[in-house]
C-alpha positions in Angstrom: 12.4 29.5 -53.8 9.5 26.9 -53.5 10.8 23.2 -52.8 8.7 20.2 -51.9 7.2 20.2 -48.7 9.4 18.6 -45.3 8.6 18.8 -41.8 11.1 18.2 -38.9 10.6 14.5 -37.2 12.2 16.3 -33.8 9.6 19.5 -33.7 7.7 20.4 -30.7 4.4 22.0 -31.1 3.1 23.8 -33.2 3.6 21.2 -36.0 4.4 22.8 -39.6 5.5 21.8 -42.5 7.8 24.2 -44.6 8.0 24.7 -48.8 10.5 27.2 -49.0 14.4 27.1 -49.2 14.8 30.9 -47.7 12.7 30.1 -44.3 14.8 30.5 -41.6 13.4 28.2 -39.6 13.3 25.4 -42.4 16.9 26.4 -42.7 17.5 24.7 -39.4 16.4 21.3 -39.4 19.1 18.9 -40.2 19.0 16.8 -42.8 18.9 13.4 -40.4 15.9 15.3 -38.8 13.8 16.2 -42.3 11.1 14.2 -44.0 9.1 14.9 -46.9 5.5 15.7 -47.0 2.9 17.7 -45.4 1.6 15.2 -42.5 -2.1 15.5 -41.2 -2.4 18.1 -38.4 0.5 20.3 -39.3 0.1 23.9 -40.8 2.0 25.9 -43.4 5.3 27.7 -41.8 3.8 31.6 -41.8 7.3 32.1 -43.3 7.1 30.0 -46.1 3.8 31.2 -46.8 4.5 35.1 -46.9 
């Protein structure tokens, strides 16, 4: 299910943003490490973009 775009504030490259609630990588991001939006330089997660 599509959700508002979000990303991890503690990730290491490659930097990606997520927008699917079923994304396995996105599910691993703790709420305390999550920020919302699509930062410049970040790409769309391949799992979310499938």
